[in-house]
N, C-alpha and C positions, 0 to 999 in steps of 0.2 A: 206681575200678573200670572194667574193661575188659570188652567183650561180644564173643563170636565172631560175632554178627550182631546187626542192628537188632532190637529187640524190641516188639511193640505193647503198648499200655497192659495189656491184659489177656492175657498169655501162655497157650497151650494148657495144659490140665490132662490128666491120663490119662483116656483115653476108653475105655469098653468094648469098642468096635470097633477101637480102635487107631488111629483116624484122626487124633488130636491128641496126639503124644507130650509128655511133661512136660517143662518147663524144669528144668536141673539147674544148681544154683550151687556152684562149688568155692571154698572158702574156705581160704586160707593165707597166712601172712606171706610165703612163698617163692614167688616167681614161677615158678621152675623147677619146684618141686612141683606147683605148679597146672598148668602146661603138661603134666606127666607124667601126673597124673590124668586131664585132659582127653584125653590121647592114647589113655588106656587105655578112655575112655568113648565115644570117638567112633564106634565100630561100632554103638552103640545106636541111633543117629540122632536123639538128643535134642538140643534146643538147649542149648548150655552157656555158662553166663556165670560171671565170676570176681569174686572180692573178696579184698582183701589184708588187711582189718581186720574186726574184730566189727562196728563201727558202719555200715561200708558193706554188710555182709551183712545187718545188722537193717533198713537203709533199703530194701534190694531186698524183704525179707520183707514190711516193711509196705506196700509198694507192690503187693504180691500177685503178683510175678513168679515166683520159682521155686516148684516143686512138691515138688522133692527138694533137700536141702542135704547136700554132703559136705565136712566141715570137719576141719582139723587141730586138734590138742589145744592148741597154744599160739598165741595170737593177739595182735596189737596191739590194746591196749585191752580185753583179757579173755581168755577161754579157751573151748575147745570146748564144755565142759559148760555155761558161762555162757551162750554163744550158743544152746545147745538149751534152756535154761530160758526166755530171752526169746523164743524162736520159739514155746514152748508158751503163753506169756502173750499173745503177738499172736494165735495161733489161737483162744484163749478168747474174745477179743474179736471176732474176725471169723468164727469158726466154719469157718475155711478150713484144713484140716489140711496141715502141711509135714512130710514125710518126712525124718528127720534120721539121718545116717551119721557117726559120729566115726572119724577115723583116729588111732592111738595106737601109740606105740612101747613102751608099758608092757604087761608081760604079767601084772601081778599082778590078783588079783582085786578089789582095791580100785579098780583103773582101771574095771573092768566095772560095779562096783556105783556108783561116782560118775556114770559116763557114762549109764547106764540110769535112775539116780536123777533125773538132771537132765532127763530127758525124751527122749534118744537113742532111736532106734528099732533101732540096730544099731551094733556096732563092728567095725572090720576093723585087724587088727595090721599094723604096718609092720615089716620089708618085706612086701609083699603081692604076688600074682599078678594081672595084668590080668583074667583070667578069674573070679577070685574077686570081685573088686572089681564087675564087671559084673553077676555073678549077684546080689550083694546090692543094687545098684541096681534090677536087673529085678525083684526081690521087692518093692522098694518100688512100682514102677510098677504091678504086680499088685494090691497093697494099695490104691492110690490109684484105680486103676479100678473095683476092687471098692467102694470107699466112693463114688465117684462114680455107679457104677450105682445102688447103695443110696439115695443122696440123689435121684437122679432118679425111681426108683421110689416114694419117700416123696412127693416132689413131685407126681408124677401121682396117687397115692392120696389126698393132701390135696386136690388140684384136684378129682377124682371125688367125693370126700366133700362139697366145698362145693357141687358140682352137685346131688349128692342133697339136701343139707339146703335148697338153694333150691327144688328140685323139691317136697320134703316139705312146706315152707312154703307152697308155692303149692297143694298138694293139700289142705293144713288149711285154707286160707282159702277154697277151693272147697267144701270139706265143710261149713264153718261157714255159709257162703252157701246150700248145699244144705239145710241143717237148718233155717235160718230160712224158706226156702221153703216146706218140707214143713210146719212148724209153721203156716205161714199158710194152709195148705189145711184145717186142722182148727178148727172154730168156736171162737173165743176167748172168747165171751160167752154168758151164758144168753139164751135166746129163748123167747118165749111165741108160740105159734100157737093162738089160741083156747083151749081147755080144756087144751092141751099145753105144759108147760113143760120146755124140752130144754137140757142142757149136756153138755159132753164134757171128757174129760181124755186127755192123750197124753203120753206120756214113752218115748223110744227108748233102748234099751240102748247104742247108739253114737251117732255124729254122725247118722246117718240111719236110718231103720227101714223095716219092711214093713206096719205097722199104718197104716190110714187110716179115718175114720169121719165121718159128717155126716148131713146131711138136706137134702132138697130138695122143692120142691111138685110134685104130680103133677097135680093138676087142682083146680078150686074145692073146697075143704074136705077135700082129701086130702093126704096128706103121705107122702114115702118116707123111711125111716130105714135107714140102711145102715152096716156096719162090715165091714172085711176084715182078714185077717191073711195076708201073703204068707210063704211057707216060706223058712227061711234068714234071714239079717240082712244089714245093710249097704247099699252102693250098689245092687246089683242087684235086691234085695227092695224098695227104696224107688223105683227106676225102675219096676218093674212095678206097684207101688200106685198110683203117680200115673197109669199107663197105664189101669189098672181104673177108677180115679175118673173120667178123662176119658170112658171108654166108658159109665159109669153116668150122668154129669150131661150130658154133650154140650152141646146148645143148649137142653135142655129139651123138645124135640120130636123131629123127625126123626133128629138125630144122636146119641140116647141110646140105649142098649140097653134102656132102661126103657119105650121107647114103641114103638108099631107104628101107622103111619097117624095118628100125632098122638094116639093114645089109650094110656093106661098098660096095660102088660102085667101079668098076675098074677106074683106074686113066683116061682113056681116056673119061669114061662117066662122071667123075667129070669136066672135062674141057668142054664137050658140055654143061652139065647143067649150069656152070658158065657163059658160052657165052650166053647161053638163058637169064640168069637173068641180065646179064650185058646189053644186048641189050632191054630187056624189061622194067627193072626199073630204069636204069640209063640214064637219058635224056642229054647225053654228047657226046663230040667227043672224050674223052678219052678211052683208052683200056689199056691192060696189058698183059705182057709175064709171063708165069708160068711155074715153075717146081713143080710136084706134084708126089709122089712115095708112094706106098703101101710096107713097107718093113715087111718081114716075119722074126720075131727074131730067130725063132727055126732053120729054114733052111738056112739063110743068102741070101735069094733070094729077089729080088726086082723088081717091076713092076712099071714103071714110064711113065709119059707124059712129053714132052718138048714142051710147046706151045709157041714158039717164044722165049723162054729163052735161054740163053747162055749154051752150052753143058757143063754138070758137068765133072770134070776132076778127073778121076780114078788114083790115085797113087798107083802102085804096084811094089814090088821089085826093088826099086830104079830108076823106070821110070814113065813116066805117059801118059795116052792116053785120049781123050776127047770122051765121049760117046753121044749117041742119034742121031738122024738124023733131027731134028728140028720140025717145026710145025708152024701152024698160031697163031698169038696172040689171046687173048680172048677178046671178045667184039668188034670185028672189023668186020666180016662177018657173016650174018645171016646164020644158018645152017652148020656152020664149022664143019669139022670131024676132029677128032684127032687119032693117032695110040698110042697104048701102046707098050712099049718095056720092055725087061727084062735084068737083070743083076744079076749074081751070086757073091756074094762076097767071098773073101778069108781072113783067118786071117793075120792081120796087113794091110789089105787095109785102105786107106783113100779115102773118096770121098768128093770133093769139090764142092759145089752147090754156085753159086756167080752170081751177077748182071753185066750187061755190063759197069757198073761204073769202074768195075777193068780193063776189057780189053780195054775199050775206054778212059783210062786215059790218059791225054795228058802230054807230057814232051817235052824237047827241041829236042829230036829225033823223036817226033811223038806219035802215040798211042802205048800203051804197048803190045796190041795183045794178041793172044794166045800163040803164041811163047815166048812172054816176061813173060807171066804168068807161063809158064812151066818153063822157066829158073829161076824165082825166086823161085818157089815152089820145084824145083830139085826133089828129091826122096821122099819129105814129110818129116815125122818126128815130133817130140816133138816141140810144139809152133808154128805150121804152120801158124795159123792166124796171129800171131804177125810178123812172118817172112814176110808174104805177105803185110801186111799194111805197115811195115818199106820199104819193096821193092817198094811199090806205092808212098811213100813219096820220096824216093830217085830219082825214075824215074820221078815224077813231079816237080823235085828240090825244094821240100819244099812248092809248091803252095798248097792251100786248093782244096779239089776236086770240079771239076766242075759239078759233077752228083753225085747222091746218090751212096754209097758204101755199099754193104751188101754179106755176105758170111755165108753160114751154111757147117760146116765141121762134117761128119760122120766118125768115126773111128771104124772099125769092128774088134773086139778082138777075135773073133772065139769061138770055142766050149769051150775053157778054161774058158771064162767068162760067160757063159751061166748060171751057177748056182747062180750068184751074184744077189741080189735083186736090183731092181730099186731104184736109189739114186741119191741125187743132192750134188755137192760139189763146 
């Protein structure tokens, strides 16, 4: 086999910008015919190589040199159609397409069928005009250029997809960590503070959510209970919920919105202060509903504010009533005013503070609603939070919650429990 010029190990393929013309391999037993074809193709500017037998041509194809093969019909060691068939087998193994043109002196339809059936891309009848042969080769160049452009685009798309998958995996890991962090902010254990038994439940509709709740000491013998539900879902709501928790808890004194000069503020003033903070410091369309209460552990009296939050459910003596008269959400209206309300607890009372993810839980029969919650809660009793979550699952026919679900349960044990030290279990 001879070559018109020295060829690198990996010759240029067709390039969509035309910078790297393809190598053309001319195959024929006759050196004169090879030179004739070569002369006709020279104006195309493609590197041209020659092979005098089928095995030489296949060796070049396996080495990955030619992108276009122009072959005679009769070859030493085989035929043009056999060469095309072998070229397709090589291409199937390497994924590198080689454009094949057969030169034939036969004008019958059987020759066309045989050549195309063997894998030839085109057939040129002998004798041929140089312009016709160049046009057929140029068609091959265009096809290879389109193929290479498509392969490059596919490679770019696959690389972009891989980058996207890595980014999504990283985001998923971050969200899992954020979910664990947010759940750690919700009390995980039942706590006893004198006559008050407190427990919480939280379930986000996504990785993270906008509900948070808890309790913290206000002063000797006084405890703050709080629950918030930020509008919307997802990361932005979760971030705002954690910001509000920071405003509430602070350092327990000067850093908390619940205190002024080291003294606990009334719940209505706490809500007003949080409203001011939200509008001043949070440049967002988000707002939140809130239940906030100041519980006197010695007297069993509670002062609370219900800022757009669902009315707490008081379970007493086998029945239940919803408490509170409502109020504006926090962070929605400048200068909003809030009213504090009072509640006196009796021994055995249970007070359920919950988010609207419970009453607005959808099921085949519609939303659960307050009546549905009251029906599930019954007269209260042991394991009330578990009873409610099981009831929600039944109402939703097993579907996951569409909104965050959170609840805080206060069980008032009365005078008999007041001498017990605060403990967690």
